[in-house]
C-alpha positions as CSV (number, residue, x, y, z in Angstrom):
1,M,-158.0,105.1,-70.7
2,Y,-156.7,101.5,-70.8
3,T,-155.0,102.1,-67.5
4,G,-158.3,103.1,-65.9
5,I,-160.0,100.1,-67.1
6,L,-157.3,97.7,-66.0
7,K,-157.5,99.2,-62.4
8,K,-161.2,98.6,-62.4
9,I,-160.8,95.1,-63.1
10,A,-158.0,94.5,-60.8
11,V,-159.5,96.4,-57.9
12,G,-162.9,94.6,-57.8
13,P,-161.6,91.1,-57.3
14,L,-159.3,92.3,-54.3
15,F,-162.2,93.8,-52.5
16,L,-164.3,90.7,-52.9
17,L,-161.1,88.8,-51.8
18,G,-160.7,90.9,-48.9
19,G,-164.3,90.6,-47.7
20,I,-164.0,86.6,-48.1
21,L,-160.7,86.6,-46.0
22,L,-162.4,88.7,-43.2
23,S,-165.3,86.7,-43.1
24,C,-163.2,83.7,-42.1
25,V,-161.7,85.2,-38.9
26,T,-163.1,86.1,-35.5
27,P,-163.7,89.8,-34.8
28,A,-160.8,89.7,-32.3
29,Q,-158.4,88.3,-34.8
30,A,-159.7,90.8,-37.4
31,E,-158.9,93.7,-35.1
32,K,-155.6,92.3,-34.1
33,R,-154.7,92.2,-37.9
34,L,-155.8,95.6,-38.5
35,M,-153.8,97.1,-35.6
36,P,-151.3,99.7,-37.2
37,I,-147.6,98.8,-37.5
38,N,-145.3,99.8,-34.7
39,S,-144.4,103.5,-35.1
40,A,-140.8,104.8,-35.1
41,S,-141.5,106.3,-31.7
42,S,-142.3,102.8,-30.3
43,F,-139.2,101.4,-32.0
44,R,-137.2,104.2,-30.2
45,M,-138.7,103.6,-26.9
46,S,-137.9,99.9,-27.3
47,D,-134.3,101.0,-27.8
48,I,-134.2,103.0,-24.6
49,E,-135.7,100.0,-22.5
50,K,-133.1,97.9,-23.9
51,S,-130.3,100.0,-23.0
52,V,-131.5,100.9,-19.5
53,D,-129.7,97.9,-17.9
54,K,-127.0,97.0,-20.6
55,D,-125.8,100.6,-21.3
56,P,-127.6,103.4,-19.0
57,V,-125.5,106.0,-20.4
58,K,-126.7,105.5,-23.9
59,A,-130.1,105.1,-22.5
60,I,-130.0,108.7,-21.2
61,H,-128.6,109.8,-24.6
62,L,-131.8,108.1,-26.4
63,I,-134.2,109.6,-23.9
64,G,-132.6,113.1,-24.9
65,M,-133.1,112.2,-28.6
66,Y,-136.8,111.0,-28.1
67,R,-137.6,114.2,-26.0
68,I,-136.2,116.4,-28.8
69,K,-138.2,114.4,-31.5
70,Y,-141.4,113.5,-29.9
71,G,-141.8,116.0,-26.8
72,E,-142.3,114.8,-23.3
73,E,-145.6,112.9,-23.7
74,S,-145.6,109.3,-23.1
75,I,-146.7,106.8,-25.7
76,F,-148.4,104.6,-23.1
77,P,-150.6,107.0,-21.2
78,E,-153.0,104.4,-20.3
79,E,-150.4,102.3,-18.8
80,D,-148.7,105.1,-16.8
81,S,-152.1,106.4,-15.5
82,L,-152.9,102.8,-14.3
83,S,-149.6,102.2,-12.6
84,G,-149.3,105.7,-11.2
85,T,-145.7,105.8,-12.4
86,G,-146.1,109.1,-14.3
87,D,-144.2,109.8,-17.4
88,R,-142.6,106.7,-18.9
89,L,-139.4,108.6,-20.0
90,S,-139.0,109.8,-16.6
91,V,-139.4,106.4,-15.2
92,L,-136.6,105.2,-17.5
93,E,-134.3,107.9,-16.9
94,E,-134.5,107.4,-13.0
95,Q,-133.9,103.4,-13.8
96,A,-130.9,104.5,-15.8
97,L,-129.5,106.8,-13.2
98,E,-129.8,104.0,-10.6
99,N,-128.1,101.6,-12.9
100,L,-125.4,104.1,-13.2
101,K,-124.9,104.4,-9.5
102,K,-124.8,100.9,-9.1
103,S,-122.3,100.5,-11.6
104,Q,-120.1,103.1,-9.9
105,A,-120.5,101.2,-6.6
106,L,-119.3,97.9,-8.0
107,A,-116.3,99.6,-9.8
108,I,-115.2,101.2,-6.3
109,A,-115.8,97.9,-4.5
110,E,-113.6,96.0,-7.3
111,K,-111.0,99.0,-7.0
112,R,-111.6,100.0,-10.7
113,F,-111.2,103.6,-9.6
114,D,-110.7,105.0,-13.2
115,D,-113.9,103.3,-14.2
116,A,-115.6,104.8,-11.1
117,A,-114.3,108.5,-11.7
118,S,-115.7,108.2,-15.4
119,L,-119.1,107.1,-14.1
120,A,-118.9,110.0,-11.5
121,R,-118.3,112.5,-14.4
122,S,-121.5,111.3,-16.0
123,L,-123.5,111.3,-12.7
124,A,-122.4,114.9,-12.2
125,I,-123.8,115.8,-15.6
126,M,-127.1,114.5,-14.5
127,G,-127.0,116.5,-11.4
128,V,-126.6,113.4,-9.2
129,A,-124.8,114.0,-5.9
130,V,-121.9,111.5,-5.7
131,E,-120.5,112.4,-2.3
132,S,-121.7,109.0,-0.8
133,T,-120.4,106.8,-3.5
134,G,-117.5,109.0,-4.7
135,A,-116.5,112.1,-6.3
136,E,-114.2,112.3,-9.1
137,P,-111.1,114.0,-7.5
138,D,-111.3,111.6,-4.6
139,L,-111.6,108.5,-7.0
140,I,-108.8,109.7,-9.0
141,L,-106.7,110.0,-5.8
142,A,-107.8,106.5,-4.7
143,S,-106.5,105.4,-8.2
144,A,-103.1,107.3,-7.5
145,K,-102.6,105.5,-4.2
146,E,-103.1,102.1,-5.9
147,Q,-100.6,102.7,-8.6
148,L,-98.2,104.1,-6.0
149,A,-98.6,100.9,-3.9
150,A,-98.1,98.7,-7.1
151,G,-94.8,100.7,-8.0
152,N,-96.2,102.4,-11.0
153,N,-94.8,105.8,-10.3
154,L,-95.7,107.6,-13.6
155,E,-99.3,106.5,-13.3
156,A,-99.4,107.5,-9.7
157,F,-97.8,110.8,-10.2
158,L,-100.2,111.7,-13.0
159,A,-103.4,110.9,-11.1
160,A,-102.3,112.7,-8.1
161,A,-101.5,115.6,-10.0
162,R,-105.0,115.7,-11.7
163,S,-106.6,115.1,-8.5
164,H,-104.8,118.1,-7.1
165,E,-106.4,120.1,-9.9
166,L,-109.8,119.3,-9.3
167,K,-109.5,119.5,-5.4
168,P,-106.3,120.5,-3.7
169,L,-104.4,117.5,-2.0
170,E,-104.4,117.2,1.9
171,A,-101.0,117.6,3.5
172,D,-100.7,114.0,4.3
173,D,-101.6,112.8,1.0
174,A,-99.3,115.2,-0.8
175,L,-96.4,114.1,1.5
176,V,-96.7,110.6,0.5
177,F,-96.2,111.4,-3.1
178,L,-93.5,113.8,-2.3
179,E,-91.5,111.2,-0.5
180,R,-91.8,108.7,-3.3
181,A,-90.7,111.3,-6.0
182,A,-87.5,112.2,-3.9
183,K,-86.8,108.5,-3.6
184,V,-86.8,107.9,-7.3
185,K,-84.9,111.1,-7.8
186,Q,-87.5,113.1,-9.7
187,R,-86.8,116.6,-8.2
188,R,-89.2,118.4,-10.2
189,T,-92.1,116.0,-9.2
190,A,-91.1,116.4,-5.6
191,A,-91.3,120.2,-5.9
192,F,-94.8,119.8,-7.1
193,F,-95.8,117.8,-4.2
194,Y,-93.8,119.8,-1.9
195,A,-95.9,123.2,-2.9
196,A,-99.2,121.1,-2.5
197,A,-98.1,119.9,0.9
198,E,-96.9,123.4,2.0
199,E,-100.0,125.1,0.8
200,R,-102.2,122.8,3.1
201,L,-100.1,122.7,6.3
202,S,-101.2,124.6,9.1
203,S,-98.8,126.0,12.0
204,S,-100.4,123.6,14.4
205,E,-98.9,120.6,12.7
206,P,-95.0,120.9,13.6
207,E,-94.5,117.2,13.3
208,K,-95.7,117.3,9.4
209,R,-93.7,120.5,9.0
210,A,-90.6,119.0,10.2
211,V,-91.1,116.1,7.7
212,L,-91.7,118.5,4.9
213,N,-88.5,120.6,5.7
214,Q,-86.3,117.6,5.2
215,Y,-87.1,118.1,1.6
216,S,-86.7,121.9,1.3
217,Q,-83.1,121.8,0.2
218,Y,-83.7,118.9,-2.2
219,V,-86.5,120.6,-4.2
220,S,-84.8,124.0,-4.2
221,D,-81.9,122.6,-6.0
222,Q,-81.9,122.8,-9.8
223,D,-81.1,120.1,-12.2
224,A,-78.2,121.0,-14.6
225,V,-78.8,120.8,-18.4
226,S,-75.9,118.4,-18.6
227,D,-77.8,116.0,-16.4
228,M,-81.0,116.5,-18.5
229,V,-79.4,115.5,-21.8
230,K,-78.6,112.2,-20.1
231,G,-82.4,111.6,-20.2
232,V,-82.8,112.1,-23.9
233,A,-82.5,109.5,-26.6
234,T,-82.2,109.3,-30.2
235,V,-84.9,107.1,-32.0
236,V,-84.0,105.3,-35.2
237,I,-86.6,103.8,-37.3
238,D,-85.1,101.1,-39.6
239,R,-87.5,100.8,-42.6
240,G,-85.1,98.8,-44.7
241,Y,-84.0,100.1,-48.2
242,R,-85.8,102.3,-50.9
243,V,-85.1,102.2,-54.6
244,E,-84.4,105.5,-56.3
245,R,-83.1,105.6,-59.8
246,G,-82.3,101.9,-59.7
247,M,-80.1,102.1,-56.5
248,G,-81.2,100.8,-53.1
249,L,-80.7,103.5,-50.4
250,P,-81.2,103.1,-46.6
251,D,-84.7,104.1,-45.3
252,R,-84.3,105.7,-41.9
253,V,-86.2,108.0,-39.6
254,L,-84.8,109.7,-37.0
255,G,-86.2,111.4,-34.0
256,S,-85.8,112.3,-30.4
257,A,-87.3,110.9,-27.2
258,F,-87.1,111.6,-23.4
259,F,-87.5,109.5,-20.3
260,V,-90.6,109.9,-18.2
261,D,-90.3,106.9,-16.0
262,A,-87.5,105.0,-14.5
263,S,-88.9,101.8,-16.0
264,G,-87.8,102.8,-19.3
265,L,-90.9,104.8,-20.7
266,L,-90.2,107.6,-23.3
267,I,-92.1,110.1,-25.1
268,T,-91.7,111.0,-28.8
269,N,-93.8,112.1,-31.6
270,Y,-96.4,109.9,-33.4
271,H,-95.0,110.8,-36.8
272,V,-91.7,109.3,-35.9
273,I,-93.0,105.9,-35.2
274,A,-95.8,105.9,-37.4
275,S,-94.9,103.0,-39.6
276,E,-94.6,100.9,-36.4
277,V,-98.4,101.0,-35.6
278,D,-100.0,102.4,-38.9
279,P,-101.9,99.6,-40.3
280,S,-101.9,101.2,-43.8
281,Y,-98.1,101.0,-43.7
282,E,-96.8,98.0,-46.0
283,G,-93.0,97.4,-45.5
284,Y,-90.3,96.6,-43.0
285,S,-90.0,98.8,-39.8
286,R,-87.9,98.1,-36.8
287,M,-87.5,100.5,-34.0
288,F,-84.3,101.3,-31.6
289,I,-83.1,103.9,-29.4
290,R,-79.5,105.1,-28.9
291,M,-78.0,106.8,-25.8
292,G,-74.8,108.1,-27.3
293,D,-73.4,108.8,-30.8
294,S,-74.0,106.8,-33.9
295,A,-71.6,104.3,-32.8
296,S,-73.3,103.6,-29.6
297,A,-75.3,100.3,-29.1
298,R,-78.8,100.1,-30.7
299,I,-81.4,99.2,-27.8
300,P,-84.6,97.7,-29.1
301,A,-87.6,99.7,-28.4
302,K,-91.5,99.1,-28.8
303,V,-94.6,101.3,-29.1
304,L,-97.0,101.2,-26.0
305,G,-99.5,103.8,-27.1
306,W,-100.1,106.8,-29.0
307,D,-102.4,109.8,-29.6
308,K,-102.3,110.8,-33.2
309,T,-104.4,113.9,-32.5
310,L,-101.6,115.5,-30.6
311,D,-98.8,113.8,-32.5
312,L,-97.4,112.0,-29.4
313,A,-96.3,108.4,-28.7
314,L,-95.1,106.4,-25.6
315,I,-92.4,103.9,-26.2
316,K,-90.5,101.6,-23.9
317,A,-86.8,100.2,-24.0
318,D,-85.3,97.9,-21.6
319,I,-82.9,100.4,-19.9
320,V,-82.7,102.2,-16.6
321,P,-82.2,105.9,-17.6
322,E,-79.7,108.5,-15.7
323,Y,-82.3,111.1,-15.8
324,V,-86.1,111.3,-15.8
325,F,-88.1,114.2,-16.9
326,S,-91.1,115.3,-14.6
327,V,-94.6,115.6,-16.3
328,T,-96.5,116.9,-13.4
329,D,-95.7,120.5,-13.8
330,R,-98.3,122.6,-15.1
331,I,-96.0,125.5,-16.7
332,V,-97.5,127.5,-19.5
333,P,-94.6,129.8,-20.9
334,L,-95.3,133.4,-21.7
335,V,-94.4,135.0,-25.1
336,G,-90.7,136.0,-24.8
337,D,-89.8,133.4,-22.1
338,T,-86.4,131.9,-22.8
339,I,-86.7,128.0,-23.5
340,S,-84.2,125.4,-24.6
341,A,-84.7,122.5,-26.8
342,I,-82.8,119.1,-26.5
343,G,-82.6,116.5,-29.4
344,S,-80.7,115.0,-32.3
345,P,-80.9,117.1,-35.2
346,G,-79.6,115.2,-38.0
347,G,-78.7,112.4,-35.8
348,L,-76.2,114.8,-33.9
349,E,-77.1,113.5,-30.3
350,K,-77.4,115.7,-27.1
351,T,-77.7,119.0,-29.1
352,V,-79.0,121.7,-27.0
353,T,-80.5,125.0,-28.7
354,R,-81.9,128.0,-27.0
355,G,-84.5,130.6,-28.0
356,I,-87.4,132.3,-27.0
357,V,-91.3,131.6,-27.1
358,S,-92.4,133.4,-30.4
359,A,-95.9,133.0,-29.9
360,Y,-98.7,130.8,-28.3
361,G,-102.0,129.7,-29.6
362,R,-101.0,128.4,-33.2
363,R,-103.6,125.8,-34.4
364,F,-101.7,123.0,-36.2
365,L,-103.0,119.9,-34.5
366,Q,-106.6,118.5,-34.4
367,I,-107.0,119.2,-30.5
368,G,-105.6,122.4,-28.7
369,D,-102.9,124.9,-29.6
370,V,-99.2,124.7,-29.7
371,I,-96.1,126.8,-28.8
372,Q,-94.3,128.6,-31.6
373,M,-90.4,129.2,-30.8
374,D,-87.3,130.3,-32.3
375,A,-85.0,127.6,-30.7
376,M,-83.3,126.1,-33.8
377,V,-84.5,122.6,-34.5
378,N,-84.2,120.2,-37.3
379,H,-85.0,116.8,-38.8
380,G,-84.1,114.4,-35.8
381,N,-85.3,116.9,-33.1
382,S,-88.8,115.8,-33.2
383,G,-90.0,114.3,-30.0
384,G,-87.3,116.0,-27.9
385,P,-88.1,118.0,-24.7
386,V,-88.4,121.8,-24.5
387,I,-87.5,123.1,-21.0
388,D,-87.5,126.5,-19.3
389,P,-84.6,128.0,-17.2
390,E,-85.7,126.3,-14.0
391,G,-85.5,122.8,-15.7
392,R,-89.2,122.4,-16.1
393,L,-90.7,120.5,-19.1
394,V,-92.9,123.0,-21.2
395,G,-93.2,121.2,-24.4
396,I,-92.3,118.4,-26.9
397,V,-90.7,119.5,-30.3
398,F,-93.1,118.3,-33.2
399,A,-92.6,120.3,-36.5
400,G,-90.8,123.2,-38.0
401,I,-91.4,125.0,-41.3
402,E,-88.4,124.1,-43.7
403,Q,-88.7,127.3,-45.8
404,F,-88.8,129.6,-42.8
405,P,-85.8,128.6,-40.4
406,G,-86.5,129.5,-36.9
407,V,-90.2,129.1,-37.0
408,N,-90.7,125.9,-35.0
409,F,-93.5,124.4,-32.9
410,A,-93.9,122.2,-29.6
411,V,-96.9,120.6,-28.1
412,P,-97.4,122.1,-24.7
413,A,-96.3,119.8,-21.7
414,E,-99.7,120.4,-20.0
415,R,-101.3,118.5,-23.1
416,L,-98.9,115.8,-22.7
417,A,-100.0,115.4,-18.9
418,A,-103.5,115.1,-19.9
419,A,-102.9,112.8,-22.9
420,L,-100.5,110.2,-20.9
421,P,-102.9,108.3,-19.1
422,A,-104.8,107.1,-22.2
423,M,-101.5,106.2,-23.8
424,I,-100.2,104.3,-20.8
425,K,-103.2,102.0,-21.1
426,G,-101.8,100.9,-24.6
427,G,-102.9,101.1,-28.2
428,K,-104.4,104.2,-29.8
429,A,-105.6,106.9,-27.3
430,K,-109.3,107.1,-27.7
431,R,-110.7,110.8,-27.4
432,P,-114.3,111.9,-27.1
433,W,-116.1,113.2,-30.3
434,L,-119.5,115.0,-30.5
435,G,-119.6,115.9,-34.3
436,L,-119.5,119.7,-34.1
437,T,-117.3,122.0,-36.1
438,I,-117.2,125.5,-34.5
439,S,-115.7,128.9,-35.3
440,E,-114.7,131.6,-32.9
441,T,-116.5,135.0,-33.6
442,A,-117.0,138.2,-31.7
443,Q,-120.1,136.8,-30.0
444,G,-118.4,133.4,-28.9
445,A,-118.2,129.9,-30.4
446,E,-120.7,129.6,-33.2
447,I,-121.7,126.1,-34.6
448,V,-121.0,126.1,-38.3
449,Y,-121.5,122.4,-39.1
450,V,-123.2,119.3,-37.4
451,A,-121.9,116.0,-39.1
452,P,-124.1,113.4,-39.9
453,Y,-124.7,110.4,-37.7
454,T,-122.9,111.8,-34.8
455,P,-124.2,112.6,-31.1
456,A,-124.6,116.1,-32.2
457,S,-126.9,115.5,-35.0
458,E,-128.8,112.7,-33.1
459,Q,-129.7,115.6,-30.6
460,Q,-130.5,117.9,-33.3
461,I,-128.0,120.5,-32.2
462,P,-128.7,123.6,-34.7
463,E,-126.3,125.0,-37.0
464,G,-125.7,128.7,-36.6
465,A,-126.4,128.6,-32.8
466,M,-123.8,129.8,-30.4
467,L,-122.2,127.2,-28.1
468,E,-122.5,128.8,-24.6
469,K,-121.7,126.1,-22.0
470,I,-120.2,122.6,-21.8
471,N,-120.8,120.7,-18.5
472,G,-122.1,123.8,-17.3
473,R,-119.1,126.1,-17.6
474,I,-118.7,129.3,-19.4
475,I,-115.4,129.7,-21.3
476,N,-113.7,133.2,-20.9
477,A,-110.6,132.8,-23.1
478,P,-108.6,135.3,-24.9
479,Q,-109.0,135.9,-28.6
480,G,-107.9,132.8,-30.2
481,A,-108.0,130.5,-27.5
482,L,-111.8,129.8,-27.2
483,I,-111.9,126.6,-29.2
484,P,-109.1,124.9,-27.6
485,A,-110.7,125.9,-24.2
486,F,-113.7,124.1,-25.1
487,Q,-111.8,121.0,-26.3
488,D,-109.9,120.9,-23.2
489,L,-113.2,120.7,-21.2
490,I,-113.8,117.1,-22.7
491,F,-110.3,116.0,-23.7
492,A,-109.4,113.8,-20.7
493,D,-113.0,112.3,-20.9
494,R,-113.4,108.8,-22.1
495,P,-115.7,108.0,-25.2
496,G,-119.2,106.9,-23.9
497,E,-119.3,109.5,-21.0
498,L,-122.2,112.1,-20.8
499,V,-121.5,115.7,-21.8
500,S,-124.0,118.6,-21.5
501,L,-124.1,121.3,-24.1
502,E,-126.0,124.7,-23.7
503,T,-126.7,126.7,-26.8
504,S,-128.2,130.1,-27.8
505,D,-131.4,128.4,-28.7
506,G,-132.1,128.0,-25.0
507,M,-131.6,124.3,-25.2
508,R,-129.7,122.0,-22.7
509,R,-128.8,118.7,-24.1
510,V,-127.1,115.8,-22.7
511,L,-125.2,113.6,-25.2
512,M,-123.0,110.3,-25.0
513,T,-119.8,111.0,-26.8
514,V,-118.3,108.5,-29.2
515,A,-114.6,107.8,-30.2
516,R,-113.2,110.5,-32.2
517,P,-112.2,109.5,-35.8
518,D,-108.5,109.9,-36.8
519,L,-110.0,112.2,-39.6
520,P,-113.0,114.1,-38.0
521,L,-114.8,114.8,-41.2
522,A,-113.8,111.7,-43.3
523,A,-117.2,110.1,-42.8
524,A,-119.3,113.3,-43.4
525,V,-117.5,113.7,-47.0
526,R,-119.0,110.1,-47.8
527,V,-122.6,111.0,-47.0
528,D,-123.2,114.8,-46.7
529,T,-123.6,117.5,-49.8
530,R,-121.1,119.3,-51.1
531,E,-122.7,122.6,-50.6
532,R,-123.1,121.6,-46.9
533,L,-119.4,120.4,-46.5
534,A,-118.2,123.8,-47.9
535,A,-118.8,125.4,-44.4
536,P,-116.6,123.1,-42.2
537,L,-113.9,122.4,-44.9
538,F,-113.4,125.8,-46.6
539,G,-115.2,128.4,-44.3
540,I,-118.0,129.2,-47.0
541,V,-121.6,129.0,-45.8
542,L,-123.7,128.8,-48.8
543,S,-127.4,129.1,-49.6
544,P,-129.1,128.3,-52.9
545,A,-129.2,131.1,-55.5
546,I,-132.5,132.9,-56.1
547,E,-132.4,132.1,-59.7
548,S,-131.1,128.6,-59.4
549,G,-133.6,125.5,-60.3
550,A,-134.1,122.2,-58.9
551,F,-131.0,120.8,-60.6
552,S,-128.9,124.0,-60.4
553,S,-125.6,123.9,-58.4
554,T,-125.3,127.6,-58.2
555,Y,-125.4,129.2,-54.7
556,Q,-124.9,132.3,-53.1
557,V,-122.4,133.0,-50.3
558,K,-124.1,133.5,-47.3
559,K,-121.2,133.7,-44.8
560,V,-117.3,133.7,-45.1
561,I,-115.8,132.4,-41.8
562,R,-112.9,134.9,-40.8
563,G,-109.4,133.2,-41.2
564,S,-110.9,130.3,-43.3
565,I,-109.5,129.0,-46.5
566,G,-112.6,130.8,-48.2
567,D,-111.6,134.1,-46.6
568,E,-108.1,133.7,-47.7
569,A,-109.2,133.2,-51.3
570,G,-110.9,136.5,-51.2
571,L,-114.6,135.3,-51.4
572,S,-117.3,137.7,-49.7
573,E,-120.9,137.4,-48.8
574,L,-123.3,137.6,-51.7
575,D,-120.9,136.4,-54.2
576,P,-122.6,134.0,-56.8
577,I,-120.7,130.7,-56.7
578,S,-120.9,127.3,-58.4
579,I,-119.4,124.1,-57.5
580,R,-117.5,122.4,-60.6
581,G,-115.8,119.6,-58.8
582,F,-115.3,117.9,-55.5
583,R,-112.5,115.4,-55.1
584,V,-111.7,113.5,-51.8
585,V,-108.2,112.0,-51.3
586,E,-108.9,110.3,-47.8
587,K,-105.7,108.5,-48.1
588,E,-103.8,111.6,-48.1
589,G,-106.3,113.2,-45.9
590,Y,-107.5,116.4,-47.9
591,V,-110.3,117.6,-50.2
592,L,-110.2,119.7,-53.5
593,M,-113.1,121.7,-54.5
594,D,-113.5,123.4,-58.0
595,I,-115.5,126.5,-57.9
596,N,-116.5,129.3,-60.3
597,V,-117.1,132.6,-58.4
598,K,-118.1,136.1,-59.4
599,K,-116.5,138.2,-56.8
600,R,-118.7,141.1,-55.8
601,R,-115.8,143.2,-54.5
602,M,-113.9,143.2,-57.8
603,G,-117.1,144.1,-60.0
604,Y,-118.3,140.5,-60.3
605,L,-115.1,139.4,-62.0
606,E,-115.5,135.8,-62.9
607,T,-112.9,133.5,-61.6
608,N,-112.2,129.6,-61.5
609,M,-110.5,128.4,-58.3
610,R,-109.4,125.3,-56.8
611,L,-109.7,125.2,-52.9
612,P,-107.7,122.7,-50.8
613,A,-108.8,121.6,-47.1
614,A,-107.6,119.1,-44.7
615,L,-109.8,116.4,-43.2
616,D,-108.1,116.8,-39.7
617,L,-109.6,120.2,-39.1
618,P,-108.5,121.8,-35.7
619,D,-112.0,123.4,-35.1
620,T,-113.9,120.3,-34.2
621,L,-115.3,119.1,-31.0
């Protein structure tokens, strides 16, 4: 009762004061003051307008967000009808595309061909013909020629090989790179461009055929393994001393590396050199390489670039190598093929072991799959080359399973070739990120989770939908290879490029990618709910239980993703489940979830379980 009286007392004077204030202003001023506060849609439109000139790729992404949220209707219908420009969004989109084309033209004029190729990819997503300004393969080839003229052979060979993948090289262009590869004694690289030139030469070009024939014997010869071991070094990371039981012991990390350029560039694993570049590492760390046994001189080396998602790193030492491995071959070995691994197990330099490819398609890294092999490798082999009987690089040793001798793994060489250009630029290689977790099903790639505050969430991509196309391409991959195939479509792109996604809800969305985090779901676990995170982390899709209340944490298992942690734990659909604990150990990169579940298949036997999951999931895009 007293509250009602107080309201009446307070409201009366306020109305009176409002009338006095309004009587003191003109009608125009009153109308201006009574105008509604700017809506969220107008703020979004303002963001689009600001981005059109400064960042046209972002503007196109924002336009897609606006259309999904507010539809196609313009918020300025009167202005558009008077100006005759039509829908405001379409006008802004056209302006953004024009700015993209201008940016590409400027990049070409300034001979920034890598930038121009990046812009060409975004323009192609928007359906803009770039033949007049420069298509991606032509721009990459132009970059390759610039690098060749500057004496940057590795960059030139990689770019030329990439251009050839997109559009076969003309014979004249292939001959240019063939001659340089032969000059710097890279036989396998020369063989690659020899085959490219031979494929394009016609019988009516006898002079070019004569030039090609000069190299026929050179490329047909095979490098001996005894020569290849000269191109493999031992990596030594000196981390000072560690104290164990009151005693100081030398803290050393051993690995292997192999030369990929005569300037002294070598490839090794990221985990071998992590203490050199990891900002969280606190302590002494110095890197050297050895070309002989433990009595050989230590040659100082430094890290140029690294790609943690593939466990690869590019290092440099001031030395002219006796042998350089080719990275232009695109060889994918078959199960049962013979392979050899070269490295320094336990510091024993120049060790060669032989085995076969045991399996393909193992998912141990964030991106792509790896080769399983039975060639014997041990601590110190990490970062060493894996070759086939013809001397072609097929992989890089990166891990083994200690409790299972003979079960070892290598990063495919084709992924190294795709990763190298970003590592050569220096520092941490940045990969594109959309914010999706996907699962391979009998129907295709299902979107099981969309991380908050990512391009995918901004474009409202629905969970449960099937991912059908990326950049207009349908993926037909064998079982177990679907997710890596989708990842490969955008792996070589830069963050900040446009990507198109088509999903089973009938929508085509154009998104701007961002830089991929080291731990893809680290940000999500800080802001999202435990029940939603159960899907990407543990493969358990949950729905609220029918009997649950507003404050209950009891759920029902809606779906268990095949092969997931939840599947391995024996959970099944319709199991009642409650989450008792959820602990994130971000520094170590994992999550623990404590659950109580009544397993339906076991007569609703009640069980308490702790499920672990890594934050660097391999099924993300």
